[in-house]
N, CA, C and O atoms as a GROMACS GRO file, in nm:
protein
  568
    1MET      N    1   8.690   8.285   6.542
    1MET     CA    2   8.663   8.425   6.564
    1MET      C    3   8.789   8.494   6.618
    1MET      O    4   8.856   8.439   6.706
    2ASP      N    5   8.820   8.612   6.567
    2ASP     CA    6   8.938   8.686   6.607
    2ASP      C    7   8.915   8.750   6.744
    2ASP      O    8   8.823   8.830   6.762
    3LYS      N    9   9.000   8.713   6.840
    3LYS     CA   10   8.986   8.764   6.976
    3LYS      C   11   9.070   8.890   6.999
    3LYS      O   12   9.067   8.946   7.108
    4LEU      N   13   9.144   8.934   6.898
    4LEU     CA   14   9.227   9.053   6.914
    4LEU      C   15   9.140   9.178   6.919
    4LEU      O   16   9.041   9.188   6.845
    5PRO      N   17   9.176   9.274   7.005
    5PRO     CA   18   9.099   9.400   7.008
    5PRO      C   19   9.124   9.481   6.882
    5PRO      O   20   9.228   9.465   6.817
    6ARG      N   21   9.032   9.567   6.847
    6ARG     CA   22   9.048   9.655   6.731
    6ARG      C   23   9.160   9.757   6.756
    6ARG      O   24   9.231   9.797   6.664
    7GLN      N   25   9.174   9.799   6.882
    7GLN     CA   26   9.281   9.890   6.922
    7GLN      C   27   9.331   9.845   7.058
    7GLN      O   28   9.256   9.785   7.135
    8LEU      N   29   9.457   9.875   7.088
    8LEU     CA   30   9.514   9.836   7.217
    8LEU      C   31   9.610   9.945   7.263
    8LEU      O   32   9.692   9.993   7.186
    9LYS      N   33   9.597   9.983   7.390
    9LYS     CA   34   9.691  10.079   7.447
    9LYS      C   35   9.829  10.015   7.459
    9LYS      O   36   9.841   9.892   7.464
   10TRP      N   37   9.931  10.097   7.462
   10TRP     CA   38  10.069  10.050   7.468
   10TRP      C   39  10.097   9.974   7.598
   10TRP      O   40  10.161   9.868   7.595
   11ALA      N   41  10.050  10.025   7.712
   11ALA     CA   42  10.081   9.964   7.843
   11ALA      C   43  10.038   9.817   7.851
   11ALA      O   44  10.117   9.734   7.896
   12PRO      N   45   9.915   9.781   7.811
   12PRO     CA   46   9.879   9.639   7.817
   12PRO      C   47   9.962   9.553   7.722
   12PRO      O   48   9.992   9.437   7.752
   13PHE      N   49  10.001   9.609   7.607
   13PHE     CA   50  10.088   9.535   7.515
   13PHE      C   51  10.221   9.503   7.582
   13PHE      O   52  10.270   9.391   7.573
   14VAL      N   53  10.279   9.602   7.650
   14VAL     CA   54  10.406   9.582   7.720
   14VAL      C   55  10.387   9.482   7.834
   14VAL      O   56  10.476   9.401   7.860
   15ASN      N   57  10.273   9.487   7.903
   15ASN     CA   58  10.246   9.391   8.011
   15ASN      C   59  10.244   9.248   7.958
   15ASN      O   60  10.294   9.157   8.024
   16VAL      N   61  10.187   9.227   7.840
   16VAL     CA   62  10.187   9.093   7.780
   16VAL      C   63  10.330   9.053   7.745
   16VAL      O   64  10.369   8.938   7.765
   17LEU      N   65  10.409   9.147   7.692
   17LEU     CA   66  10.549   9.116   7.662
   17LEU      C   67  10.622   9.070   7.788
   17LEU      O   68  10.701   8.976   7.785
   18GLU      N   69  10.595   9.138   7.901
   18GLU     CA   70  10.658   9.100   8.027
   18GLU      C   71  10.613   8.960   8.069
   18GLU      O   72  10.694   8.881   8.119
   19LYS      N   73  10.484   8.929   8.049
   19LYS     CA   74  10.435   8.794   8.081
   19LYS      C   75  10.505   8.689   7.996
   19LYS      O   76  10.526   8.576   8.040
   20LEU      N   77  10.541   8.726   7.873
   20LEU     CA   78  10.610   8.635   7.783
   20LEU      C   79  10.759   8.622   7.816
   20LEU      O   80  10.827   8.535   7.761
   21GLY      N   81  10.810   8.707   7.905
   21GLY     CA   82  10.950   8.700   7.943
   21GLY      C   83  11.039   8.804   7.880
   21GLY      O   84  11.162   8.796   7.891
   22TYR      N   85  10.980   8.904   7.813
   22TYR     CA   86  11.058   9.012   7.754
   22TYR      C   87  11.074   9.125   7.853
   22TYR      O   88  10.988   9.147   7.940
   23ARG      N   89  11.183   9.197   7.841
   23ARG     CA   90  11.204   9.317   7.921
   23ARG      C   91  11.258   9.427   7.830
   23ARG      O   92  11.325   9.399   7.730
   24LEU      N   93  11.229   9.550   7.865
   24LEU     CA   94  11.275   9.663   7.786
   24LEU      C   95  11.426   9.673   7.798
   24LEU      O   96  11.480   9.681   7.909
   25ALA      N   97  11.495   9.673   7.684
   25ALA     CA   98  11.641   9.678   7.684
   25ALA      C   99  11.692   9.819   7.665
   25ALA      O  100  11.785   9.862   7.732
   26THR      N  101  11.630   9.891   7.573
   26THR     CA  102  11.675  10.027   7.544
   26THR      C  103  11.556  10.115   7.515
   26THR      O  104  11.453  10.071   7.464
   27LYS      N  105  11.574  10.239   7.548
   27LYS     CA  106  11.474  10.339   7.511
   27LYS      C  107  11.546  10.439   7.422
   27LYS      O  108  11.623  10.522   7.470
   28HIS      N  109  11.522  10.428   7.295
   28HIS     CA  110  11.587  10.516   7.198
   28HIS      C  111  11.521  10.653   7.202
   28HIS      O  112  11.410  10.667   7.252
   29PRO      N  113  11.588  10.756   7.148
   29PRO     CA  114  11.529  10.890   7.148
   29PRO      C  115  11.394  10.897   7.077
   29PRO      O  116  11.309  10.978   7.115
   30GLY      N  117  11.371  10.817   6.977
   30GLY     CA  118  11.244  10.821   6.904
   30GLY      C  119  11.142  10.730   6.969
   30GLY      O  120  11.136  10.719   7.091
   31THR      N  121  11.061  10.664   6.887
   31THR     CA  122  10.955  10.578   6.938
   31THR      C  123  10.991  10.431   6.937
   31THR      O  124  10.911  10.348   6.980
   32ALA      N  125  11.110  10.396   6.890
   32ALA     CA  126  11.151  10.256   6.885
   32ALA      C  127  11.181  10.205   7.025
   32ALA      O  128  11.253  10.269   7.102
   33ARG      N  129  11.126  10.089   7.058
   33ARG     CA  130  11.150  10.025   7.187
   33ARG      C  131  11.199   9.883   7.161
   33ARG      O  132  11.131   9.805   7.094
   34THR      N  133  11.317   9.849   7.215
   34THR     CA  134  11.374   9.716   7.196
   34THR      C  135  11.353   9.635   7.323
   34THR      O  136  11.382   9.680   7.433
   35PHE      N  137  11.302   9.514   7.304
   35PHE     CA  138  11.277   9.421   7.414
   35PHE      C  139  11.362   9.297   7.392
   35PHE      O  140  11.381   9.252   7.279
   36VAL      N  141  11.413   9.241   7.502
   36VAL     CA  142  11.495   9.120   7.494
   36VAL      C  143  11.439   9.013   7.587
   36VAL      O  144  11.373   9.044   7.687
   37SER      N  145  11.468   8.888   7.553
   37SER     CA  146  11.426   8.775   7.634
   37SER      C  147  11.538   8.672   7.636
   37SER      O  148  11.604   8.647   7.535
   38ASP      N  149  11.557   8.611   7.752
   38ASP     CA  150  11.656   8.504   7.764
   38ASP      C  151  11.595   8.368   7.732
   38ASP      O  152  11.667   8.270   7.718
   39THR      N  153  11.462   8.363   7.720
   39THR     CA  154  11.395   8.233   7.707
   39THR      C  155  11.314   8.215   7.579
   39THR      O  156  11.269   8.104   7.550
   40ARG      N  157  11.294   8.323   7.504
   40ARG     CA  158  11.206   8.313   7.386
   40ARG      C  159  11.282   8.335   7.257
   40ARG      O  160  11.390   8.394   7.255
   41VAL      N  161  11.222   8.286   7.150
   41VAL     CA  162  11.270   8.312   7.014
   41VAL      C  163  11.156   8.381   6.943
   41VAL      O  164  11.044   8.328   6.939
   42PRO      N  165  11.182   8.498   6.887
   42PRO     CA  166  11.308   8.571   6.880
   42PRO      C  167  11.345   8.629   7.017
   42PRO      O  168  11.259   8.660   7.099
   43ASP      N  169  11.476   8.643   7.039
   43ASP     CA  170  11.521   8.692   7.169
   43ASP      C  171  11.531   8.845   7.174
   43ASP      O  172  11.540   8.902   7.282
   44VAL      N  173  11.530   8.911   7.058
   44VAL     CA  174  11.533   9.057   7.050
   44VAL      C  175  11.426   9.101   6.951
   44VAL      O  176  11.421   9.053   6.837
   45VAL      N  177  11.338   9.192   6.995
   45VAL     CA  178  11.235   9.247   6.907
   45VAL      C  179  11.227   9.397   6.929
   45VAL      O  180  11.249   9.446   7.040
   46THR      N  181  11.194   9.469   6.824
   46THR     CA  182  11.179   9.614   6.832
   46THR      C  183  11.041   9.651   6.781
   46THR      O  184  10.996   9.604   6.676
   47PHE      N  185  10.975   9.738   6.856
   47PHE     CA  186  10.842   9.787   6.820
   47PHE      C  187  10.842   9.939   6.829
   47PHE      O  188  10.926   9.998   6.896
   48HIS      N  189  10.747  10.000   6.762
   48HIS     CA  190  10.731  10.145   6.769
   48HIS      C  191  10.616  10.177   6.863
   48HIS      O  192  10.502  10.137   6.840
   49GLU      N  193  10.648  10.250   6.970
   49GLU     CA  194  10.546  10.293   7.066
   49GLU      C  195  10.461  10.402   7.001
   49GLU      O  196  10.515  10.495   6.941
   50PRO      N  197  10.328  10.392   7.012
   50PRO     CA  198  10.243  10.496   6.952
   50PRO      C  199  10.266  10.631   7.020
   50PRO      O  200  10.302  10.637   7.137
   51HIS      N  201  10.246  10.736   6.945
   51HIS     CA  202  10.262  10.872   6.997
   51HIS      C  203  10.146  10.909   7.088
   51HIS      O  204  10.031  10.873   7.061
   52GLY      N  205  10.177  10.981   7.194
   52GLY     CA  206  10.073  11.037   7.281
   52GLY      C  207   9.972  10.935   7.329
   52GLY      O  208  10.008  10.834   7.389
   53LYS      N  209   9.848  10.963   7.302
   53LYS     CA  210   9.740  10.875   7.347
   53LYS      C  211   9.694  10.778   7.238
   53LYS      O  212   9.591  10.713   7.252
   54ASP      N  213   9.772  10.769   7.129
   54ASP     CA  214   9.738  10.676   7.022
   54ASP      C  215   9.744  10.532   7.071
   54ASP      O  216   9.810  10.501   7.170
   55HIS      N  217   9.673  10.447   7.000
   55HIS     CA  218   9.667  10.305   7.032
   55HIS      C  219   9.734  10.225   6.920
   55HIS      O  220   9.750  10.273   6.808
   56LEU      N  221   9.772  10.101   6.954
   56LEU     CA  222   9.814  10.008   6.849
   56LEU      C  223   9.688   9.966   6.775
   56LEU      O  224   9.593   9.918   6.837
   57ARG      N  225   9.685   9.984   6.648
   57ARG     CA  226   9.569   9.944   6.568
   57ARG      C  227   9.576   9.794   6.540
   57ARG      O  228   9.681   9.732   6.554
   58HIS      N  229   9.464   9.738   6.500
   58HIS     CA  230   9.451   9.593   6.480
   58HIS      C  231   9.558   9.540   6.384
   58HIS      O  232   9.620   9.437   6.411
   59GLY      N  233   9.579   9.608   6.272
   59GLY     CA  234   9.677   9.563   6.173
   59GLY      C  235   9.819   9.567   6.227
   59GLY      O  236   9.897   9.475   6.203
   60THR      N  237   9.851   9.673   6.300
   60THR     CA  238   9.985   9.685   6.361
   60THR      C  239  10.004   9.576   6.465
   60THR      O  240  10.111   9.515   6.471
   61LEU      N  241   9.902   9.552   6.545
   61LEU     CA  242   9.910   9.448   6.647
   61LEU      C  243   9.932   9.311   6.583
   61LEU      O  244  10.012   9.232   6.631
   62SER      N  245   9.862   9.284   6.474
   62SER     CA  246   9.881   9.157   6.402
   62SER      C  247  10.024   9.143   6.352
   62SER      O  248  10.083   9.035   6.362
   63GLU      N  249  10.080   9.252   6.299
   63GLU     CA  250  10.218   9.251   6.251
   63GLU      C  251  10.314   9.224   6.367
   63GLU      O  252  10.409   9.147   6.352
   64TYR      N  253  10.290   9.286   6.483
   64TYR     CA  254  10.376   9.267   6.600
   64TYR      C  255  10.369   9.122   6.649
   64TYR      O  256  10.470   9.067   6.694
   65LEU      N  257  10.253   9.060   6.641
   65LEU     CA  258  10.239   8.921   6.684
   65LEU      C  259  10.316   8.827   6.591
   65LEU      O  260  10.375   8.729   6.636
   66ARG      N  261  10.314   8.857   6.461
   66ARG     CA  262  10.394   8.778   6.366
   66ARG      C  263  10.543   8.791   6.401
   66ARG      O  264  10.618   8.693   6.395
   67LYS      N  265  10.584   8.912   6.436
   67LYS     CA  266  10.723   8.937   6.474
   67LYS      C  267  10.760   8.857   6.600
   67LYS      O  268  10.872   8.807   6.612
   68LEU      N  269  10.666   8.847   6.692
   68LEU     CA  270  10.689   8.773   6.817
   68LEU      C  271  10.674   8.622   6.800
   68LEU      O  272  10.710   8.545   6.889
   69GLU      N  273  10.620   8.582   6.685
   69GLU     CA  274  10.592   8.440   6.657
   69GLU      C  275  10.498   8.383   6.764
   69GLU      O  276  10.523   8.276   6.820
   70ILE      N  277  10.390   8.457   6.789
   70ILE     CA  278  10.291   8.415   6.887
   70ILE      C  279  10.153   8.409   6.822
   70ILE      O  280  10.119   8.492   6.738
   71ASP      N  281  10.076   8.311   6.860
   71ASP     CA  282   9.941   8.292   6.809
   71ASP      C  283   9.849   8.403   6.862
   71ASP      O  284   9.861   8.445   6.977
   72ARG      N  285   9.758   8.449   6.777
   72ARG     CA  286   9.666   8.557   6.814
   72ARG      C  287   9.582   8.521   6.936
   72ARG      O  288   9.561   8.605   7.024
   73ASN      N  289   9.535   8.397   6.942
   73ASN     CA  290   9.452   8.356   7.055
   73ASN      C  291   9.534   8.346   7.183
   73ASN      O  292   9.484   8.378   7.291
   74GLU      N  293   9.660   8.301   7.171
   74GLU     CA  294   9.746   8.296   7.289
   74GLU      C  295   9.769   8.436   7.343
   74GLU      O  296   9.766   8.458   7.464
   75PHE      N  297   9.792   8.532   7.253
   75PHE     CA  298   9.810   8.671   7.295
   75PHE      C  299   9.684   8.723   7.363
   75PHE      O  300   9.691   8.786   7.469
   76ALA      N  301   9.569   8.696   7.303
   76ALA     CA  302   9.442   8.743   7.360
   76ALA      C  303   9.419   8.684   7.498
   76ALA      O  304   9.369   8.752   7.588
   77ASP      N  305   9.456   8.557   7.517
   77ASP     CA  306   9.443   8.494   7.649
   77ASP      C  307   9.534   8.561   7.751
   77ASP      O  308   9.494   8.582   7.866
   78LEU      N  309   9.657   8.595   7.711
   78LEU     CA  310   9.750   8.664   7.801
   78LEU      C  311   9.701   8.804   7.834
   78LEU      O  312   9.726   8.855   7.943
   79LEU      N  313   9.631   8.865   7.740
   79LEU     CA  314   9.580   9.000   7.758
   79LEU      C  315   9.465   9.004   7.858
   79LEU      O  316   9.444   9.105   7.926
   80ASP      N  317   9.390   8.894   7.868
   80ASP     CA  318   9.279   8.888   7.963
   80ASP      C  319   9.331   8.911   8.104
   80ASP      O  320   9.431   8.852   8.145
   81GLY      N  321   9.263   8.994   8.177
   81GLY     CA  322   9.299   9.018   8.316
   81GLY      C  323   9.401   9.128   8.337
   81GLY      O  324   9.431   9.162   8.452
   82ILE      N  325   9.456   9.183   8.231
   82ILE     CA  326   9.551   9.293   8.245
   82ILE      C  327   9.472   9.422   8.251
   82ILE      O  328   9.390   9.451   8.164
   83SER      N  329   9.498   9.499   8.355
   83SER     CA  330   9.431   9.627   8.370
   83SER      C  331   9.515   9.735   8.305
   83SER      O  332   9.636   9.741   8.327
   84ASP      N  333   9.452   9.820   8.226
   84ASP     CA  334   9.524   9.933   8.166
   84ASP      C  335   9.466  10.065   8.214
   84ASP      O  336   9.492  10.169   8.155
   85VAL      N  337   9.387  10.060   8.319
   85VAL     CA  338   9.324  10.180   8.370
   85VAL      C  339   9.413  10.240   8.479
   85VAL      O  340   9.431  10.180   8.585
   86PRO      N  341   9.469  10.358   8.454
   86PRO     CA  342   9.552  10.419   8.557
   86PRO      C  343   9.468  10.453   8.679
   86PRO      O  344   9.358  10.507   8.666
   87ILE      N  345   9.519  10.422   8.799
   87ILE     CA  346   9.447  10.461   8.919
   87ILE      C  347   9.495  10.599   8.965
   87ILE      O  348   9.423  10.668   9.037
   88ILE      N  349   9.615  10.639   8.924
   88ILE     CA  350   9.667  10.772   8.949
   88ILE      C  351   9.740  10.813   8.822
   88ILE      O  352   9.828  10.741   8.775
   89GLN      N  353   9.704  10.926   8.767
   89GLN     CA  354   9.766  10.968   8.642
   89GLN      C  355   9.914  11.001   8.659
   89GLN      O  356   9.997  10.957   8.579
   90ALA      N  357   9.948  11.077   8.762
   90ALA     CA  358  10.086  11.118   8.779
   90ALA      C  359  10.111  11.161   8.922
   90ALA      O  360  10.019  11.202   8.992
   91VAL      N  361  10.235  11.151   8.964
   91VAL     CA  362  10.274  11.197   9.096
   91VAL      C  363  10.318  11.342   9.088
   91VAL      O  364  10.296  11.419   9.182
   92ASN      N  365  10.380  11.381   8.977
   92ASN     CA  366  10.425  11.519   8.963
   92ASN      C  367  10.389  11.572   8.824
   92ASN      O  368  10.334  11.500   8.740
   93ALA      N  369  10.421  11.698   8.802
   93ALA     CA  370  10.381  11.766   8.677
   93ALA      C  371  10.444  11.702   8.554
   93ALA      O  372  10.387  11.714   8.445
   94GLU      N  373  10.557  11.637   8.567
   94GLU     CA  374  10.622  11.576   8.452
   94GLU      C  375  10.561  11.441   8.414
   94GLU      O  376  10.608  11.376   8.321
   95ASP      N  377  10.456  11.398   8.486
   95ASP     CA  378  10.395  11.267   8.460
   95ASP      C  379  10.501  11.158   8.467
   95ASP      O  380  10.503  11.068   8.383
   96GLN      N  381  10.587  11.166   8.568
   96GLN     CA  382  10.699  11.072   8.575
   96GLN      C  383  10.656  10.930   8.607
   96GLN      O  384  10.709  10.835   8.549
   97PHE      N  385  10.562  10.914   8.699
   97PHE     CA  386  10.522  10.780   8.739
   97PHE      C  387  10.378  10.753   8.698
   97PHE      O  388  10.289  10.835   8.722
   98ARG      N  389  10.356  10.638   8.638
   98ARG     CA  390  10.219  10.597   8.606
   98ARG      C  391  10.189  10.475   8.693
   98ARG      O  392  10.268  10.381   8.700
   99ARG      N  393  10.074  10.479   8.757
   99ARG     CA  394  10.034  10.368   8.841
   99ARG      C  395   9.914  10.298   8.780
   99ARG      O  396   9.820  10.362   8.733
  100THR      N  397   9.920  10.168   8.780
  100THR     CA  398   9.805  10.088   8.735
  100THR      C  399   9.774   9.988   8.844
  100THR      O  400   9.856   9.963   8.933
  101GLN      N  401   9.657   9.932   8.836
  101GLN     CA  402   9.619   9.834   8.936
  101GLN      C  403   9.592   9.700   8.870
  101GLN      O  404   9.512   9.690   8.777
  102ALA      N  405   9.660   9.599   8.917
  102ALA     CA  406   9.644   9.463   8.866
  102ALA      C  407   9.512   9.406   8.917
  102ALA      O  408   9.458   9.455   9.016
  103PRO      N  409   9.458   9.304   8.849
  103PRO     CA  410   9.334   9.242   8.895
  103PRO      C  411   9.342   9.193   9.039
  103PRO      O  412   9.240   9.183   9.107
  104SER      N  413   9.463   9.162   9.086
  104SER     CA  414   9.482   9.115   9.224
  104SER      C  415   9.470   9.228   9.326
  104SER      O  416   9.464   9.202   9.446
  105GLY      N  417   9.466   9.353   9.278
  105GLY     CA  418   9.461   9.468   9.367
  105GLY      C  419   9.597   9.531   9.390
  105GLY      O  420   9.607   9.637   9.452
  106GLU      N  421   9.701   9.467   9.340
  106GLU     CA  422   9.836   9.517   9.356
  106GLU      C  423   9.855   9.644   9.272
  106GLU      O  424   9.815   9.648   9.155
  107ILE      N  425   9.916   9.746   9.330
  107ILE     CA  426   9.947   9.870   9.260
  107ILE      C  427  10.084   9.854   9.194
  107ILE      O  428  10.179   9.809   9.259
  108ILE      N  429  10.093   9.890   9.068
  108ILE     CA  430  10.219   9.879   8.995
  108ILE      C  431  10.259  10.018   8.950
  108ILE      O  432  10.184  10.086   8.879
  109SER      N  433  10.377  10.061   8.991
  109SER     CA  434  10.429  10.193   8.954
  109SER      C  435  10.536  10.176   8.846
  109SER      O  436  10.630  10.098   8.863
  110ASN      N  437  10.521  10.249   8.736
  110ASN     CA  438  10.619  10.249   8.628
  110ASN      C  439  10.676  10.389   8.612
  110ASN      O  440  10.601  10.487   8.616
  111CYS      N  441  10.807  10.398   8.592
  111CYS     CA  442  10.871  10.526   8.564
  111CYS      C  443  10.856  10.554   8.414
  111CYS      O  444  10.890  10.470   8.332
  112MET      N  445  10.805  10.670   8.380
  112MET     CA  446  10.783  10.704   8.241
  112MET      C  447  10.908  10.765   8.177
  112MET      O  448  10.907  10.800   8.059
  113LYS      N  449  11.016  10.777   8.255
  113LYS     CA  450  11.143  10.823   8.198
  113LYS      C  451  11.228  10.705   8.153
  113LYS      O  452  11.284  10.707   8.044
  114CYS      N  453  11.237  10.601   8.238
  114CYS     CA  454  11.321  10.486   8.203
  114CYS      C  455  11.236  10.363   8.168
  114CYS      O  456  11.291  10.260   8.126
  115TYR      N  457  11.105  10.372   8.184
  115TYR     CA  458  11.010  10.264   8.153
  115TYR      C  459  11.029  10.141   8.241
  115TYR      O  460  10.983  10.032   8.208
  116GLY      N  461  11.096  10.159   8.354
  116GLY     CA  462  11.115  10.048   8.445
  116GLY      C  463  11.003  10.039   8.548
  116GLY      O  464  10.936  10.138   8.576
  117VAL      N  465  10.984   9.919   8.603
  117VAL     CA  466  10.889   9.902   8.712
  117VAL      C  467  10.958   9.954   8.838
  117VAL      O  468  11.067   9.909   8.873
  118VAL      N  469  10.894  10.048   8.904
  118VAL     CA  470  10.951  10.108   9.025
  118VAL      C  471  10.916  10.023   9.146
  118VAL      O  472  11.002   9.995   9.230
  119ALA      N  473  10.789   9.983   9.156
  119ALA     CA  474  10.745   9.903   9.271
  119ALA      C  475  10.614   9.835   9.239
  119ALA      O  476  10.536   9.881   9.156
  120LYS      N  477  10.592   9.723   9.309
  120LYS     CA  478  10.464   9.652   9.304
  120LYS      C  479  10.426   9.622   9.448
  120LYS      O  480  10.500   9.555   9.520
  121SER      N  481  10.311   9.671   9.490
  121SER     CA  482  10.269   9.649   9.628
  121SER      C  483  10.120   9.681   9.641
  121SER      O  484  10.064   9.750   9.557
  122MET      N  485  10.059   9.630   9.745
  122MET     CA  486   9.921   9.668   9.776
  122MET      C  487   9.920   9.784   9.874
  122MET      O  488   9.814   9.840   9.904
  123ASP      N  489  10.038   9.822   9.924
  123ASP     CA  490  10.051   9.930  10.021
  123ASP      C  491  10.100  10.056   9.950
  123ASP      O  492  10.211  10.060   9.897
  124GLU      N  493  10.016  10.159   9.948
  124GLU     CA  494  10.051  10.283   9.876
  124GLU      C  495  10.172  10.352   9.938
  124GLU      O  496  10.247  10.418   9.866
  125ALA      N  497  10.194  10.338  10.068
  125ALA     CA  498  10.311  10.398  10.133
  125ALA      C  499  10.440  10.336  10.078
  125ALA      O  500  10.540  10.406  10.061
  126VAL      N  501  10.438  10.207  10.051
  126VAL     CA  502  10.555  10.139   9.993
  126VAL      C  503  10.583  10.194   9.853
  126VAL      O  504  10.698  10.216   9.816
  127ILE      N  505  10.477  10.215   9.775
  127ILE     CA  506  10.491  10.270   9.640
  127ILE      C  507  10.548  10.412   9.647
  127ILE      O  508  10.642  10.444   9.574
  128ASN      N  509  10.492  10.496   9.735
  128ASN     CA  510  10.540  10.634   9.748
  128ASN      C  511  10.688  10.638   9.786
  128ASN      O  512  10.764  10.718   9.731
  129GLU      N  513  10.729  10.553   9.878
  129GLU     CA  514  10.868  10.548   9.921
  129GLU      C  515  10.960  10.505   9.806
  129GLU      O  516  11.065  10.565   9.784
  130ALA      N  517  10.919  10.403   9.733
  130ALA     CA  518  10.999  10.355   9.621
  130ALA      C  519  11.014  10.463   9.514
  130ALA      O  520  11.122  10.482   9.459
  131GLU      N  521  10.905  10.533   9.484
  131GLU     CA  522  10.911  10.639   9.383
  131GLU      C  523  11.003  10.752   9.426
  131GLU      O  524  11.077  10.808   9.345
  132SER      N  525  10.999  10.788   9.556
  132SER     CA  526  11.082  10.899   9.604
  132SER      C  527  11.231  10.863   9.602
  132SER      O  528  11.316  10.953   9.603
  133GLN      N  529  11.263  10.734   9.599
  133GLN     CA  530  11.403  10.690   9.596
  133GLN      C  531  11.448  10.643   9.458
  133GLN      O  532  11.563  10.604   9.439
  134HIS      N  533  11.356  10.647   9.360
  134HIS     CA  534  11.390  10.601   9.224
  134HIS      C  535  11.499  10.691   9.164
  134HIS      O  536  11.492  10.813   9.179
  135PRO      N  537  11.599  10.632   9.098
  135PRO     CA  538  11.711  10.711   9.044
  135PRO      C  539  11.669  10.820   8.945
  135PRO      O  540  11.738  10.922   8.934
  136CYS      N  541  11.560  10.803   8.875
  136CYS     CA  542  11.515  10.903   8.778
  136CYS      C  543  11.439  11.018   8.844
  136CYS      O  544  11.417  11.122   8.781
  137TYR      N  545  11.398  11.000   8.968
  137TYR     CA  546  11.308  11.098   9.032
  137TYR      C  547  11.377  11.231   9.055
  137TYR      O  548  11.482  11.238   9.119
  138ILE      N  549  11.317  11.335   9.004
  138ILE     CA  550  11.364  11.472   9.028
  138ILE      C  551  11.243  11.552   9.077
  138ILE      O  552  11.154  11.583   8.999
  139PRO      N  553  11.240  11.585   9.206
  139PRO     CA  554  11.124  11.659   9.256
  139PRO      C  555  11.118  11.797   9.193
  139PRO      O  556  11.219  11.855   9.154
  140GLU      N  557  10.997  11.848   9.184
  140GLU     CA  558  10.979  11.982   9.128
  140GLU      C  559  11.048  12.084   9.218
  140GLU      O  560  11.042  12.076   9.341
  141LEU      N  561  11.112  12.180   9.154
  141LEU     CA  562  11.177  12.286   9.231
  141LEU      C  563  11.075  12.393   9.263
  141LEU      O  564  11.000  12.436   9.175
  142SER      N  565  11.072  12.437   9.388
  142SER     CA  566  10.976  12.541   9.428
  142SER      C  567  11.038  12.677   9.414
  142SER      O  568  10.973  12.778   9.442
   0.00000   0.00000   0.00000
């Protein structure tokens, strides 16, 4: 039985890539995202991030798994336990930071400009401090 979801949000897909040892290498002007790994083959892969609130469809996800040379069931197992529900949509009007909560309760802040992990902590004050010092952060002008 196929354990792959019919649709998948981009964030959980990227979380599985991180579990596999990939990291975002470049963010091109378009939707292409290149990931690199020091430990896996292939060591460089490029995927197209869906536009807006679109999801990766089942067929696209299958194609991406072939590109990663990973078994569908292995991917589905890695996907288990990954939360894709934002606990806070945005810190500012530009939707710069997206926060998600891991099954462990840890809050994970990602910068939506550079796609980097800003902080991981169970303490919201630590997250707020890290976001305010992030190099991409530009507070709204009053």
